[in-house]
DOPA-199717 format. One record per atom (N, C-alpha, C): residue number from 1; residue in three letters; atom name; x, y negated, z negated. Coordinates in pm, whole numbers, plus 50000, padded with zeros to 5 digits. Atoms other than C-alpha are relative to their C-alpha. Last residue first. Layout:
<lotors>
LOTOR  nr rest atom    c1    c2    c3
LOTOR NUM  Ala   CA     X     Y     Z
...
</lotors>
This chain:
<lotors>
LOTOR  nr rest atom    c1    c2    c3
LOTOR  66  Unk    N 50002 50079 50127
LOTOR  66  Unk   CA 66847 91939 66483
LOTOR  66  Unk    C 50126 49941 49994
LOTOR  65  Unk    N 50045 49959 50132
LOTOR  65  Unk   CA 66872 92136 66797
LOTOR  65  Unk    C 49983 49882 49958
LOTOR  64  Unk    N 50137 49906 50019
LOTOR  64  Unk   CA 67081 92048 67069
LOTOR  64  Unk    C 49994 50047 49854
LOTOR  63  Unk    N 50033 49882 50071
LOTOR  63  Unk   CA 67241 91732 67061
LOTOR  63  Unk    C 49930 50065 50041
LOTOR  62  Unk    N 50063 49885 49989
LOTOR  62  Unk   CA 67400 91493 67333
LOTOR  62  Unk    C 49991 50105 49889
LOTOR  61  Unk    N 50093 50073 50076
LOTOR  61  Unk   CA 67547 91164 67215
LOTOR  61  Unk    C 49921 50122 50004
LOTOR  60  Unk    N 49969 49858 50146
LOTOR  60  Unk   CA 67864 91291 67343
LOTOR  60  Unk    C 49888 49985 49924
LOTOR  59  Unk    N 50016 50063 50130
LOTOR  59  Unk   CA 67885 91014 67586
LOTOR  59  Unk    C 50037 50094 49886
LOTOR  58  Unk    N 49833 50069 49993
LOTOR  58  Unk   CA 67935 91232 67902
LOTOR  58  Unk    C 50027 49901 49873
LOTOR  57  Unk    N 49913 49957 50006
LOTOR  57  Unk   CA 67655 91420 67810
LOTOR  57  Unk    C 50150 49972 49964
LOTOR  56  Unk    N 50027 50019 50118
LOTOR  56  Unk   CA 67429 91107 67738
LOTOR  56  Unk    C 50099 50119 49960
LOTOR  55  Unk    N 49977 50073 50020
LOTOR  55  Unk   CA 67491 91020 68103
LOTOR  55  Unk    C 50078 50023 49806
LOTOR  54  Unk    N 49852 49956 49922
LOTOR  54  Unk   CA 67464 91369 68266
LOTOR  54  Unk    C 50066 49896 49885
LOTOR  53  Unk    N 49934 49911 50074
LOTOR  53  Unk   CA 67132 91350 68073
LOTOR  53  Unk    C 50116 50041 49977
LOTOR  52  Unk    N 50009 50022 50170
LOTOR  52  Unk   CA 67008 90995 68143
LOTOR  52  Unk    C 50094 50140 49990
LOTOR  51  Unk    N 49895 50041 50010
LOTOR  51  Unk   CA 67124 91096 68556
LOTOR  51  Unk    C 50011 49941 49804
LOTOR  50  Unk    N 49862 49920 49964
LOTOR  50  Unk   CA 66912 91396 68553
LOTOR  50  Unk    C 50111 49907 49964
LOTOR  49  Unk    N 49917 49925 50161
LOTOR  49  Unk   CA 66644 91217 68395
LOTOR  49  Unk    C 50092 50060 50032
LOTOR  48  Unk    N 49982 50061 50128
LOTOR  48  Unk   CA 66631 90956 68631
LOTOR  48  Unk    C 50024 50050 49911
LOTOR  47  Unk    N 49873 50045 50020
LOTOR  47  Unk   CA 66689 91174 68951
LOTOR  47  Unk    C 50046 49907 49863
LOTOR  46  Unk    N 49918 49900 50048
LOTOR  46  Unk   CA 66406 91387 68833
LOTOR  46  Unk    C 50117 49910 50023
LOTOR  45  Unk    N 50025 49949 50157
LOTOR  45  Unk   CA 66173 91036 68806
LOTOR  45  Unk    C 50126 50097 49948
LOTOR  44  Unk    N 49966 50119 50046
LOTOR  44  Unk   CA 66293 90909 69185
LOTOR  44  Unk    C 50002 50072 49805
LOTOR  43  Unk    N 49818 49934 50000
LOTOR  43  Unk   CA 66237 91307 69275
LOTOR  43  Unk    C 50070 49852 49985
LOTOR  42  Unk    N 49936 49897 50132
LOTOR  42  Unk   CA 65873 91258 69141
LOTOR  42  Unk    C 50173 50000 50058
LOTOR  41  Unk    N 49957 50031 50152
LOTOR  41  Unk   CA 65844 90875 69274
LOTOR  41  Unk    C 49999 50142 49891
LOTOR  40  Unk    N 49903 50073 50005
LOTOR  40  Unk   CA 65921 90999 69647
LOTOR  40  Unk    C 50021 49958 49833
LOTOR  39  Unk    N 49883 49934 50029
LOTOR  39  Unk   CA 65702 91295 69625
LOTOR  39  Unk    C 50156 49880 49965
LOTOR  38  Unk    N 50001 49893 50215
LOTOR  38  Unk   CA 65382 91081 69477
LOTOR  38  Unk    C 50170 50090 50020
LOTOR  37  Unk    N 49968 50096 50059
LOTOR  37  Unk   CA 65458 90803 69823
LOTOR  37  Unk    C 50019 50084 49834
LOTOR  36  Unk    N 49882 50051 49982
LOTOR  36  Unk   CA 65468 91065 70063
LOTOR  36  Unk    C 50085 49879 49895
LOTOR  35  Unk    N 49942 49911 49993
LOTOR  35  Unk   CA 65169 91202 69941
LOTOR  35  Unk    C 50147 49991 49986
LOTOR  34  Unk    N 50049 49957 50082
LOTOR  34  Unk   CA 64956 90938 69954
LOTOR  34  Unk    C 50169 50059 49912
LOTOR  33  Unk    N 49931 50131 50067
LOTOR  33  Unk   CA 65087 90857 70233
LOTOR  33  Unk    C 50010 50028 49897
LOTOR  32  Unk    N 49848 50001 49975
LOTOR  32  Unk   CA 64979 91186 70400
LOTOR  32  Unk    C 50134 49859 49920
LOTOR  31  Unk    N 49905 49845 50103
LOTOR  31  Unk   CA 64691 91181 70184
LOTOR  31  Unk    C 50148 50012 50004
LOTOR  30  Unk    N 50018 50025 50130
LOTOR  30  Unk   CA 64568 90815 70352
LOTOR  30  Unk    C 50087 50091 49907
LOTOR  29  Unk    N 49875 50093 49990
LOTOR  29  Unk   CA 64688 90893 70720
LOTOR  29  Unk    C 50024 49989 49841
LOTOR  28  Unk    N 49826 49931 49971
LOTOR  28  Unk   CA 64456 91185 70687
LOTOR  28  Unk    C 50084 49908 49988
LOTOR  27  Unk    N 49990 49897 50178
LOTOR  27  Unk   CA 64160 90989 70515
LOTOR  27  Unk    C 50123 50057 50007
LOTOR  26  Unk    N 49944 50075 50060
LOTOR  26  Unk   CA 64183 90722 70859
LOTOR  26  Unk    C 50053 50087 49830
LOTOR  25  Unk    N 50103 50131 49964
LOTOR  25  Unk   CA 64064 91006 71105
LOTOR  25  Unk    C 50070 49939 49822
LOTOR  24  Unk    N 50007 49973 50146
LOTOR  24  Unk   CA 64272 91118 71309
LOTOR  24  Unk    C 49941 49948 49920
LOTOR  23  Unk    N 49963 50137 50072
LOTOR  23  Unk   CA 64092 91108 71658
LOTOR  23  Unk    C 50116 50044 49850
LOTOR  22  Unk    N 50070 50020 50104
LOTOR  22  Unk   CA 64075 91435 71872
LOTOR  22  Unk    C 50075 49896 49889
LOTOR  21  Unk    N 49907 49982 50167
LOTOR  21  Unk   CA 64231 91467 72155
LOTOR  21  Unk    C 49885 49935 49949
LOTOR  20  Unk    N 49988 50118 50088
LOTOR  20  Unk   CA 63949 91504 72404
LOTOR  20  Unk    C 50082 50038 49880
LOTOR  19  Unk    N 50048 50050 50078
LOTOR  19  Unk   CA 63945 91882 72570
LOTOR  19  Unk    C 50026 49877 49953
LOTOR  18  Unk    N 49854 50074 50069
LOTOR  18  Unk   CA 64056 91938 72899
LOTOR  18  Unk    C 49901 49950 49896
LOTOR  17  Unk    N 50031 50156 50035
LOTOR  17  Unk   CA 63743 92113 73102
LOTOR  17  Unk    C 50058 49968 49896
LOTOR  16  Unk    N 49829 50073 50110
LOTOR  16  Unk   CA 63894 92426 73315
LOTOR  16  Unk    C 49907 49844 49980
LOTOR  15  Unk    N 50102 50012 50125
LOTOR  15  Unk   CA 63593 92560 73560
LOTOR  15  Unk    C 50048 49922 49889
LOTOR  14  Unk    N 50122 50023 49968
LOTOR  14  Unk   CA 63753 92496 73888
LOTOR  14  Unk    C 49946 49984 49884
LOTOR  13  Unk    N 50054 50129 50081
LOTOR  13  Unk   CA 64103 92565 73715
LOTOR  13  Unk    C 49848 49885 50028
LOTOR  12  Unk    N 50028 50093 49929
LOTOR  12  Unk   CA 64141 92944 73835
LOTOR  12  Unk    C 49942 49865 49933
LOTOR  11  Unk    N 50125 50042 50037
LOTOR  11  Unk   CA 64418 93122 73664
LOTOR  11  Unk    C 49891 49926 50050
LOTOR  10  Unk    N 49947 50164 50058
LOTOR  10  Unk   CA 64731 93202 73859
LOTOR  10  Unk    C 49835 49985 49950
LOTOR   9  Unk    N 50089 50104 49920
LOTOR   9  Unk   CA 64733 93578 73897
LOTOR   9  Unk    C 49987 49871 49935
LOTOR   8  Unk    N 50147 50013 50072
LOTOR   8  Unk   CA 65015 93782 73666
LOTOR   8  Unk    C 49952 49834 50106
LOTOR   7  Unk    N 49946 50133 50054
LOTOR   7  Unk   CA 65343 93910 73839
LOTOR   7  Unk    C 49823 49987 50013
LOTOR   6  Unk    N 50015 50029 50135
LOTOR   6  Unk   CA 65363 94307 73798
LOTOR   6  Unk    C 49972 49851 49989
LOTOR   5  Unk    N 50022 50150 50007
LOTOR   5  Unk   CA 65321 94388 74146
LOTOR   5  Unk    C 49967 49962 49845
LOTOR   4  Unk    N 50120 50053 50090
LOTOR   4  Unk   CA 65408 94752 74141
LOTOR   4  Unk    C 50049 49837 49980
LOTOR   3  Unk    N 50050 50071 49851
LOTOR   3  Unk   CA 65703 94873 74436
LOTOR   3  Unk    C 49883 49925 49895
LOTOR   2  Unk    N 49910 50125 49933
LOTOR   2  Unk   CA 65927 95007 74181
LOTOR   2  Unk    C 49919 49898 50059
LOTOR   1  Unk    N 49955 50119 50079
LOTOR   1  Unk   CA 65680 95190 73953
LOTOR   1  Unk    C 50072 49900 50034
</lotors>
């Protein structure tokens, strides 16, 4: 066990052909842009609702029930 050679052999790169990087399609770019836009819009709407609710509670005009 003490004299075992545990080092890995080098791979032979003679037959290795690197892949060409895939070009990103315009569809993926549009999906990411739409996701960022809709996520920002959703966060803005949540902030608007929270601010409105907080303002109503501070003014005392928020009523539970009827």
